N, CA, C and O atoms as CSV, one atom per row, in Angstrom:
chain,resi,resn,atom,element,x,y,z
A,1,MET,N,N,-138.039,-203.196,-115.721
A,1,MET,CA,C,-137.780,-201.872,-116.187
A,1,MET,C,C,-138.615,-201.624,-117.446
A,1,MET,O,O,-138.604,-202.431,-118.375
A,2,PRO,N,N,-139.360,-200.470,-117.467
A,2,PRO,CA,C,-140.207,-200.195,-118.636
A,2,PRO,C,C,-139.342,-199.788,-119.833
A,2,PRO,O,O,-138.272,-199.203,-119.666
A,3,PRO,N,N,-139.811,-200.097,-121.016
A,3,PRO,CA,C,-139.037,-199.728,-122.209
A,3,PRO,C,C,-139.020,-198.204,-122.405
A,3,PRO,O,O,-139.981,-197.514,-122.061
A,4,VAL,N,N,-137.933,-197.700,-122.953
A,4,VAL,CA,C,-137.778,-196.268,-123.212
A,4,VAL,C,C,-138.538,-195.922,-124.480
A,4,VAL,O,O,-138.348,-196.539,-125.528
A,5,LYS,N,N,-139.401,-194.922,-124.364
A,5,LYS,CA,C,-140.183,-194.508,-125.517
A,5,LYS,C,C,-139.338,-193.563,-126.372
A,5,LYS,O,O,-138.850,-192.540,-125.891
A,6,ARG,N,N,-139.181,-193.908,-127.602
A,6,ARG,CA,C,-138.405,-193.096,-128.525
A,6,ARG,C,C,-139.305,-192.012,-129.119
A,6,ARG,O,O,-140.477,-192.249,-129.410
A,7,LYS,N,N,-138.728,-190.809,-129.292
A,7,LYS,CA,C,-139.480,-189.704,-129.897
A,7,LYS,C,C,-138.968,-189.484,-131.309
A,7,LYS,O,O,-137.796,-189.700,-131.616
A,8,THR,N,N,-139.868,-189.055,-132.137
A,8,THR,CA,C,-139.495,-188.738,-133.512
A,8,THR,C,C,-138.815,-187.367,-133.526
A,8,THR,O,O,-138.984,-186.589,-132.587
A,9,PRO,N,N,-138.065,-187.068,-134.552
A,9,PRO,CA,C,-137.438,-185.746,-134.641
A,9,PRO,C,C,-138.452,-184.599,-134.594
A,9,PRO,O,O,-138.163,-183.539,-134.040
A,10,THR,N,N,-139.611,-184.803,-135.161
A,10,THR,CA,C,-140.646,-183.773,-135.123
A,10,THR,C,C,-141.126,-183.544,-133.695
A,10,THR,O,O,-141.323,-182.399,-133.287
A,11,GLN,N,N,-141.317,-184.626,-132.923
A,11,GLN,CA,C,-141.747,-184.499,-131.526
A,11,GLN,C,C,-140.673,-183.797,-130.693
A,11,GLN,O,O,-140.974,-182.942,-129.860
A,12,ARG,N,N,-139.401,-184.180,-130.939
A,12,ARG,CA,C,-138.315,-183.528,-130.191
A,12,ARG,C,C,-138.243,-182.040,-130.525
A,12,ARG,O,O,-138.033,-181.226,-129.626
A,13,ALA,N,N,-138.410,-181.667,-131.783
A,13,ALA,CA,C,-138.363,-180.264,-132.192
A,13,ALA,C,C,-139.507,-179.472,-131.564
A,13,ALA,O,O,-139.307,-178.341,-131.122
A,14,ALA,N,N,-140.712,-180.063,-131.523
A,14,ALA,CA,C,-141.860,-179.378,-130.922
A,14,ALA,C,C,-141.641,-179.194,-129.425
A,14,ALA,O,O,-141.961,-178.138,-128.879
A,15,GLU,N,N,-141.094,-180.215,-128.754
A,15,GLU,CA,C,-140.825,-180.127,-127.323
A,15,GLU,C,C,-139.769,-179.043,-127.037
A,15,GLU,O,O,-139.894,-178.283,-126.078
A,16,TYR,N,N,-138.740,-178.987,-127.877
A,16,TYR,CA,C,-137.689,-177.989,-127.724
A,16,TYR,C,C,-138.245,-176.579,-127.936
A,16,TYR,O,O,-137.891,-175.660,-127.196
A,17,ALA,N,N,-139.107,-176.402,-128.934
A,17,ALA,CA,C,-139.714,-175.092,-129.192
A,17,ALA,C,C,-140.568,-174.646,-128.007
A,17,ALA,O,O,-140.559,-173.470,-127.643
A,18,ASP,N,N,-141.312,-175.589,-127.400
A,18,ASP,CA,C,-142.108,-175.260,-126.218
A,18,ASP,C,C,-141.215,-174.804,-125.060
A,18,ASP,O,O,-141.531,-173.832,-124.374
A,19,LYS,N,N,-140.105,-175.506,-124.849
A,19,LYS,CA,C,-139.184,-175.125,-123.779
A,19,LYS,C,C,-138.597,-173.737,-124.027
A,19,LYS,O,O,-138.458,-172.943,-123.096
A,20,LEU,N,N,-138.248,-173.443,-125.295
A,20,LEU,CA,C,-137.706,-172.123,-125.620
A,20,LEU,C,C,-138.726,-171.020,-125.370
A,20,LEU,O,O,-138.379,-169.955,-124.859
A,21,ARG,N,N,-139.986,-171.271,-125.729
A,21,ARG,CA,C,-141.039,-170.271,-125.490
A,21,ARG,C,C,-141.227,-170.027,-124.003
A,21,ARG,O,O,-141.376,-168.881,-123.580
A,22,GLU,N,N,-141.222,-171.082,-123.206
A,22,GLU,CA,C,-141.363,-170.935,-121.750
A,22,GLU,C,C,-140.183,-170.156,-121.169
A,22,GLU,O,O,-140.365,-169.280,-120.324
A,23,LEU,N,N,-138.983,-170.478,-121.625
A,23,LEU,CA,C,-137.799,-169.789,-121.139
A,23,LEU,C,C,-137.846,-168.304,-121.493
A,23,LEU,O,O,-137.553,-167.453,-120.652
A,24,GLU,N,N,-138.209,-167.996,-122.720
A,24,GLU,CA,C,-138.297,-166.600,-123.153
A,24,GLU,C,C,-139.371,-165.855,-122.366
A,24,GLU,O,O,-139.177,-164.691,-122.015
A,25,ALA,N,N,-140.488,-166.497,-122.085
A,25,ALA,CA,C,-141.552,-165.861,-121.300
A,25,ALA,C,C,-141.064,-165.578,-119.881
A,25,ALA,O,O,-141.374,-164.524,-119.326
A,26,ARG,N,N,-140.300,-166.505,-119.280
A,26,ARG,CA,C,-139.766,-166.277,-117.933
A,26,ARG,C,C,-138.760,-165.130,-117.922
A,26,ARG,O,O,-138.755,-164.315,-117.000
A,27,ARG,N,N,-137.910,-165.068,-118.944
A,27,ARG,CA,C,-136.930,-163.975,-119.032
A,27,ARG,C,C,-137.623,-162.630,-119.158
A,27,ARG,O,O,-137.255,-161.667,-118.486
A,28,LYS,N,N,-138.615,-162.571,-120.011
A,28,LYS,CA,C,-139.342,-161.327,-120.231
A,28,LYS,C,C,-140.082,-160.907,-118.966
A,28,LYS,O,O,-140.139,-159.723,-118.635
A,29,GLU,N,N,-140.642,-161.877,-118.270
A,29,GLU,CA,C,-141.374,-161.609,-117.031
A,29,GLU,C,C,-140.440,-161.029,-115.964
A,29,GLU,O,O,-140.822,-160.125,-115.221
A,30,ARG,N,N,-139.214,-161.556,-115.896
A,30,ARG,CA,C,-138.253,-161.105,-114.890
A,30,ARG,C,C,-137.671,-159.742,-115.218
A,30,ARG,O,O,-137.422,-158.947,-114.312
A,31,SER,N,N,-137.445,-159.453,-116.509
A,31,SER,CA,C,-136.726,-158.245,-116.884
A,31,SER,C,C,-137.607,-157.000,-116.975
A,31,SER,O,O,-137.108,-155.890,-116.788
A,32,SER,N,N,-138.870,-157.149,-117.249
A,32,SER,CA,C,-139.707,-155.959,-117.417
A,32,SER,C,C,-140.404,-155.604,-116.105
A,32,SER,O,O,-140.984,-156.472,-115.453
A,33,PRO,N,N,-140.349,-154.347,-115.726
A,33,PRO,CA,C,-141.011,-153.926,-114.490
A,33,PRO,C,C,-142.526,-153.911,-114.655
A,33,PRO,O,O,-143.051,-153.822,-115.764
A,34,GLY,N,N,-143.190,-154.000,-113.552
A,34,GLY,CA,C,-144.649,-153.992,-113.571
A,34,GLY,C,C,-145.212,-152.595,-113.723
A,34,GLY,O,O,-144.457,-151.627,-113.809
A,35,PRO,N,N,-146.541,-152.478,-113.757
A,35,PRO,CA,C,-147.172,-151.163,-113.902
A,35,PRO,C,C,-146.861,-150.273,-112.699
A,35,PRO,O,O,-146.891,-150.711,-111.549
A,36,GLY,N,N,-146.562,-149.011,-113.005
A,36,GLY,CA,C,-146.273,-148.057,-111.935
A,36,GLY,C,C,-144.852,-148.133,-111.424
A,36,GLY,O,O,-144.482,-147.386,-110.518
A,37,TYR,N,N,-144.049,-149.017,-111.982
A,37,TYR,CA,C,-142.678,-149.181,-111.513
A,37,TYR,C,C,-141.792,-148.022,-111.962
A,37,TYR,O,O,-140.894,-147.607,-111.229
A,38,TYR,N,N,-142.041,-147.499,-113.163
A,38,TYR,CA,C,-141.210,-146.440,-113.721
A,38,TYR,C,C,-142.073,-145.237,-114.035
A,38,TYR,O,O,-143.070,-145.342,-114.750
A,39,ASP,N,N,-141.684,-144.090,-113.495
A,39,ASP,CA,C,-142.385,-142.845,-113.775
A,39,ASP,C,C,-141.387,-141.900,-114.450
A,39,ASP,O,O,-140.441,-141.455,-113.801
A,40,PRO,N,N,-141.571,-141.583,-115.727
A,40,PRO,CA,C,-140.579,-140.787,-116.440
A,40,PRO,C,C,-140.491,-139.332,-116.008
A,40,PRO,O,O,-139.540,-138.651,-116.391
A,41,LYS,N,N,-141.437,-138.826,-115.229
A,41,LYS,CA,C,-141.390,-137.423,-114.808
A,41,LYS,C,C,-140.328,-137.230,-113.735
A,41,LYS,O,O,-140.189,-138.048,-112.826
A,42,LYS,N,N,-139.583,-136.138,-113.854
A,42,LYS,CA,C,-138.584,-135.818,-112.844
A,42,LYS,C,C,-139.262,-135.053,-111.710
A,42,LYS,O,O,-140.178,-134.267,-111.953
A,43,PRO,N,N,-138.822,-135.276,-110.482
A,43,PRO,CA,C,-139.343,-134.449,-109.401
A,43,PRO,C,C,-138.897,-132.998,-109.596
A,43,PRO,O,O,-137.840,-132.771,-110.184
A,44,PRO,N,N,-139.651,-132.023,-109.130
A,44,PRO,CA,C,-139.320,-130.614,-109.366
A,44,PRO,C,C,-137.942,-130.211,-108.840
A,44,PRO,O,O,-137.342,-129.290,-109.394
A,45,ALA,N,N,-137.424,-130.845,-107.816
A,45,ALA,CA,C,-136.146,-130.450,-107.236
A,45,ALA,C,C,-134.969,-130.839,-108.121
A,45,ALA,O,O,-133.894,-130.253,-107.984
A,46,THR,N,N,-135.128,-131.798,-109.016
A,46,THR,CA,C,-133.994,-132.260,-109.815
A,46,THR,C,C,-134.000,-131.720,-111.238
A,46,THR,O,O,-133.160,-132.126,-112.041
A,47,ILE,N,N,-134.905,-130.829,-111.572
A,47,ILE,CA,C,-134.929,-130.271,-112.921
A,47,ILE,C,C,-133.725,-129.359,-113.087
A,47,ILE,O,O,-133.476,-128.487,-112.255
A,48,SER,N,N,-132.982,-129.564,-114.162
A,48,SER,CA,C,-131.766,-128.798,-114.411
A,48,SER,C,C,-132.081,-127.558,-115.225
A,48,SER,O,O,-132.872,-127.606,-116.167
A,49,HIS,N,N,-131.466,-126.461,-114.864
A,49,HIS,CA,C,-131.612,-125.212,-115.615
A,49,HIS,C,C,-130.261,-124.891,-116.242
A,49,HIS,O,O,-129.481,-124.135,-115.663
A,50,GLY,N,N,-129.976,-125.442,-117.396
A,50,GLY,CA,C,-128.698,-125.209,-118.048
A,50,GLY,C,C,-127.747,-126.346,-117.782
A,50,GLY,O,O,-128.139,-127.392,-117.265
A,51,SER,N,N,-126.482,-126.138,-118.141
A,51,SER,CA,C,-125.503,-127.199,-117.970
A,51,SER,C,C,-124.978,-127.222,-116.537
A,51,SER,O,O,-124.887,-126.187,-115.878
A,52,THR,N,N,-124.644,-128.387,-116.082
A,52,THR,CA,C,-124.088,-128.554,-114.749
A,52,THR,C,C,-122.876,-129.449,-114.847
A,52,THR,O,O,-122.682,-130.136,-115.850
A,53,SER,N,N,-122.063,-129.443,-113.813
A,53,SER,CA,C,-120.907,-130.334,-113.794
A,53,SER,C,C,-121.081,-131.342,-112.676
A,53,SER,O,O,-121.985,-131.223,-111.849
A,54,ALA,N,N,-120.211,-132.331,-112.660
A,54,ALA,CA,C,-120.304,-133.381,-111.661
A,54,ALA,C,C,-119.902,-132.876,-110.273
A,54,ALA,O,O,-120.419,-133.351,-109.262
A,55,PHE,N,N,-118.985,-131.917,-110.229
A,55,PHE,CA,C,-118.509,-131.404,-108.960
A,55,PHE,C,C,-118.686,-129.895,-108.918
A,55,PHE,O,O,-118.446,-129.209,-109.912
A,56,LYS,N,N,-119.098,-129.389,-107.793
A,56,LYS,CA,C,-119.254,-127.952,-107.655
A,56,LYS,C,C,-117.893,-127.342,-107.368
A,56,LYS,O,O,-117.160,-127.805,-106.494
A,57,SER,N,N,-117.570,-126.314,-108.105
A,57,SER,CA,C,-116.283,-125.654,-107.926
A,57,SER,C,C,-116.352,-124.714,-106.727
A,57,SER,O,O,-117.361,-124.049,-106.492
A,58,GLY,N,N,-115.262,-124.677,-105.983
A,58,GLY,CA,C,-115.189,-123.772,-104.838
A,58,GLY,C,C,-114.704,-122.393,-105.224
A,58,GLY,O,O,-114.682,-121.494,-104.384
A,59,THR,N,N,-114.316,-122.203,-106.471
A,59,THR,CA,C,-113.794,-120.923,-106.935
A,59,THR,C,C,-114.930,-119.989,-107.290
A,59,THR,O,O,-115.841,-120.349,-108.037
A,60,ASN,N,N,-114.867,-118.781,-106.745
A,60,ASN,CA,C,-115.842,-117.776,-107.115
A,60,ASN,C,C,-115.250,-117.014,-108.285
A,60,ASN,O,O,-114.476,-116.076,-108.090
A,61,ARG,N,N,-115.602,-117.403,-109.483
A,61,ARG,CA,C,-114.955,-116.870,-110.673
A,61,ARG,C,C,-115.267,-115.414,-110.942
A,61,ARG,O,O,-114.492,-114.739,-111.620
A,62,MET,N,N,-116.335,-114.928,-110.453
A,62,MET,CA,C,-116.700,-113.542,-110.728
A,62,MET,C,C,-115.878,-112.553,-109.897
A,62,MET,O,O,-115.784,-111.381,-110.260
A,63,LYS,N,N,-115.288,-113.000,-108.805
A,63,LYS,CA,C,-114.558,-112.088,-107.929
A,63,LYS,C,C,-113.045,-112.229,-108.040
A,63,LYS,O,O,-112.316,-111.478,-107.392
A,64,THR,N,N,-112.548,-113.176,-108.848
A,64,THR,CA,C,-111.097,-113.346,-108.953
A,64,THR,C,C,-110.537,-112.405,-110.007
A,64,THR,O,O,-111.256,-111.960,-110.901
A,65,ALA,N,N,-109.246,-112.104,-109.894
A,65,ALA,CA,C,-108.588,-111.225,-110.857
A,65,ALA,C,C,-108.404,-111.966,-112.175
A,65,ALA,O,O,-108.258,-113.188,-112.195
A,66,HIS,N,N,-108.410,-111.234,-113.251
A,66,HIS,CA,C,-108.223,-111.841,-114.562
A,66,HIS,C,C,-106.783,-112.290,-114.732
A,66,HIS,O,O,-105.861,-111.635,-114.246
A,67,SER,N,N,-106.594,-113.386,-115.412
A,67,SER,CA,C,-105.254,-113.915,-115.598
A,67,SER,C,C,-104.640,-113.505,-116.929
A,67,SER,O,O,-103.521,-113.917,-117.234
A,68,THR,N,N,-105.339,-112.705,-117.732
A,68,THR,CA,C,-104.765,-112.281,-119.002
A,68,THR,C,C,-103.714,-111.208,-118.739
A,68,THR,O,O,-103.950,-110.290,-117.952
A,69,PRO,N,N,-102.558,-111.315,-119.389
A,69,PRO,CA,C,-101.502,-110.326,-119.168
A,69,PRO,C,C,-101.851,-108.989,-119.810
A,69,PRO,O,O,-102.653,-108.916,-120.740
A,70,SER,N,N,-101.246,-107.965,-119.304
A,70,SER,CA,C,-101.488,-106.633,-119.864
A,70,SER,C,C,-100.791,-106.529,-121.216
A,70,SER,O,O,-99.849,-107.276,-121.482
A,71,PRO,N,N,-101.235,-105.619,-122.066
A,71,PRO,CA,C,-100.596,-105.473,-123.384
A,71,PRO,C,C,-99.114,-105.115,-123.294
A,71,PRO,O,O,-98.361,-105.390,-124.228
A,72,MET,N,N,-98.685,-104.511,-122.192
A,72,MET,CA,C,-97.276,-104.150,-122.035
A,72,MET,C,C,-96.412,-105.396,-121.796
A,72,MET,O,O,-95.230,-105.395,-122.139
A,73,ASP,N,N,-96.983,-106.452,-121.216
A,73,ASP,CA,C,-96.230,-107.671,-120.919
A,73,ASP,C,C,-96.087,-108.576,-122.131
A,73,ASP,O,O,-95.198,-109.427,-122.158
A,74,VAL,N,N,-96.934,-108.414,-123.123
A,74,VAL,CA,C,-96.934,-109.290,-124.285
A,74,VAL,C,C,-96.014,-108.698,-125.336
A,74,VAL,O,O,-96.128,-107.524,-125.686
A,75,SER,N,N,-95.094,-109.524,-125.841
A,75,SER,CA,C,-94.198,-109.053,-126.894
A,75,SER,C,C,-94.361,-109.945,-128.118
A,75,SER,O,O,-95.132,-110.904,-128.110
A,76,ASP,N,N,-93.628,-109.613,-129.156
A,76,ASP,CA,C,-93.663,-110.389,-130.385
A,76,ASP,C,C,-93.062,-111.766,-130.123
A,76,ASP,O,O,-91.930,-111.848,-129.647
A,77,PRO,N,N,-93.789,-112.865,-130.421
A,77,PRO,CA,C,-93.265,-114.188,-130.133
A,77,PRO,C,C,-91.997,-114.518,-130.915
A,77,PRO,O,O,-91.217,-115.367,-130.483
A,78,GLY,N,N,-91.776,-113.873,-132.040
A,78,GLY,CA,C,-90.580,-114.141,-132.828
A,78,GLY,C,C,-89.395,-113.278,-132.434
A,78,GLY,O,O,-88.307,-113.434,-132.988
A,79,ALA,N,N,-89.585,-112.379,-131.495
A,79,ALA,CA,C,-88.518,-111.460,-131.106
A,79,ALA,C,C,-87.738,-112.026,-129.933
A,79,ALA,O,O,-87.882,-111.561,-128.802
A,80,TYR,N,N,-86.914,-113.030,-130.202
A,80,TYR,CA,C,-86.076,-113.591,-129.148
A,80,TYR,C,C,-84.632,-113.558,-129.610
A,80,TYR,O,O,-84.338,-113.494,-130.804
A,81,ASP,N,N,-83.758,-113.603,-128.650
A,81,ASP,CA,C,-82.339,-113.514,-128.955
A,81,ASP,C,C,-81.795,-114.914,-129.199
A,81,ASP,O,O,-81.689,-115.718,-128.273
A,82,MET,N,N,-81.453,-115.200,-130.444
A,82,MET,CA,C,-80.990,-116.525,-130.820
A,82,MET,C,C,-79.653,-116.869,-130.168
A,82,MET,O,O,-79.410,-118.027,-129.828
A,83,SER,N,N,-78.800,-115.888,-129.994
A,83,SER,CA,C,-77.472,-116.163,-129.440
A,83,SER,C,C,-77.555,-116.615,-127.988
A,83,SER,O,O,-76.718,-117.399,-127.541
A,84,SER,N,N,-78.548,-116.135,-127.243
A,84,SER,CA,C,-78.671,-116.564,-125.847
A,84,SER,C,C,-79.048,-118.048,-125.770
A,84,SER,O,O,-78.600,-118.764,-124.875
A,85,HIS,N,N,-79.866,-118.494,-126.705
A,85,HIS,CA,C,-80.247,-119.905,-126.720
A,85,HIS,C,C,-79.064,-120.787,-127.137
A,85,HIS,O,O,-78.878,-121.881,-126.604
A,86,LYS,N,N,-78.267,-120.299,-128.097
A,86,LYS,CA,C,-77.097,-121.061,-128.526
A,86,LYS,C,C,-76.086,-121.198,-127.398
A,86,LYS,O,O,-75.493,-122.261,-127.211
A,87,SER,N,N,-75.893,-120.120,-126.649
A,87,SER,CA,C,-74.926,-120.188,-125.551
A,87,SER,C,C,-75.420,-121.133,-124.453
A,87,SER,O,O,-74.618,-121.813,-123.813
A,88,LEU,N,N,-76.721,-121.178,-124.239
A,88,LEU,CA,C,-77.276,-122.106,-123.260
A,88,LEU,C,C,-77.047,-123.548,-123.704
A,88,LEU,O,O,-76.683,-124.400,-122.893
A,89,VAL,N,N,-77.257,-123.818,-124.982
A,89,VAL,CA,C,-77.048,-125.163,-125.506
A,89,VAL,C,C,-75.578,-125.548,-125.390
A,89,VAL,O,O,-75.262,-126.678,-125.017
A,90,ARG,N,N,-74.678,-124.621,-125.706
A,90,ARG,CA,C,-73.247,-124.910,-125.594
A,90,ARG,C,C,-72.852,-125.254,-124.160
A,90,ARG,O,O,-72.065,-126.173,-123.932
A,91,SER,N,N,-73.397,-124.519,-123.199
A,91,SER,CA,C,-73.033,-124.786,-121.804
A,91,SER,C,C,-73.574,-126.150,-121.345
A,91,SER,O,O,-72.901,-126.863,-120.600
A,92,VAL,N,N,-74.761,-126.505,-121.778
A,92,VAL,CA,C,-75.325,-127.801,-121.401
A,92,VAL,C,C,-74.528,-128.931,-122.045
A,92,VAL,O,O,-74.257,-129.942,-121.397
A,93,VAL,N,N,-74.154,-128.773,-123.304
A,93,VAL,CA,C,-73.369,-129.789,-123.996
A,93,VAL,C,C,-72.014,-129.950,-123.332
A,93,VAL,O,O,-71.530,-131.072,-123.178
A,94,SER,N,N,-71.394,-128.842,-122.936
A,94,SER,CA,C,-70.085,-128.938,-122.292
A,94,SER,C,C,-70.159,-129.638,-120.946
A,94,SER,O,O,-69.172,-130.222,-120.497
A,95,ILE,N,N,-71.304,-129.586,-120.301
A,95,ILE,CA,C,-71.466,-130.277,-119.008
A,95,ILE,C,C,-71.777,-131.757,-119.243
A,95,ILE,O,O,-71.252,-132.618,-118.538
A,96,LEU,N,N,-72.622,-132.055,-120.223
A,96,LEU,CA,C,-73.067,-133.421,-120.414
A,96,LEU,C,C,-72.084,-134.285,-121.217
A,96,LEU,O,O,-72.082,-135.507,-121.061
A,97,ARG,N,N,-71.252,-133.681,-122.068
A,97,ARG,CA,C,-70.331,-134.477,-122.894
A,97,ARG,C,C,-69.372,-135.305,-122.057
A,97,ARG,O,O,-69.176,-136.475,-122.385
A,98,PRO,N,N,-68.758,-134.784,-120.998
A,98,PRO,CA,C,-67.875,-135.620,-120.186
A,98,PRO,C,C,-68.608,-136.762,-119.475
A,98,PRO,O,O,-67.989,-137.753,-119.088
A,99,LEU,N,N,-69.911,-136.625,-119.306
A,99,LEU,CA,C,-70.676,-137.666,-118.615
A,99,LEU,C,C,-71.082,-138.791,-119.553
A,99,LEU,O,O,-71.673,-139.780,-119.118
A,100,GLY,N,N,-70.769,-138.648,-120.845
A,100,GLY,CA,C,-71.089,-139.708,-121.786
A,100,GLY,C,C,-72.382,-139.483,-122.550
A,100,GLY,O,O,-72.898,-140.408,-123.176
A,101,TRP,N,N,-72.893,-138.312,-122.509
A,101,TRP,CA,C,-74.131,-138.035,-123.258
A,101,TRP,C,C,-73.813,-137.679,-124.640
A,101,TRP,O,O,-74.716,-137.410,-125.432
């Protein structure tokens, strides 16, 4: 059996650096595309004119009726009858109290 040749720390470091350079070169070679692989120009059919969404809506918004209420339907938000709400709360409490609530 031949004797094992011992390497100095400097030789081992140089060998390791060479291996790292080869590995990095292989990684770079694999990850970067070749010439002509990527063309940044968009084809004319895919050019966007304004904002778009992921899904096309089936609603024709220009022909539907408006959902805003008429001014006659809108009242003062603070104009509610407090006693009606109190009576509703009393009736709910009277139903739930026997049930253990």
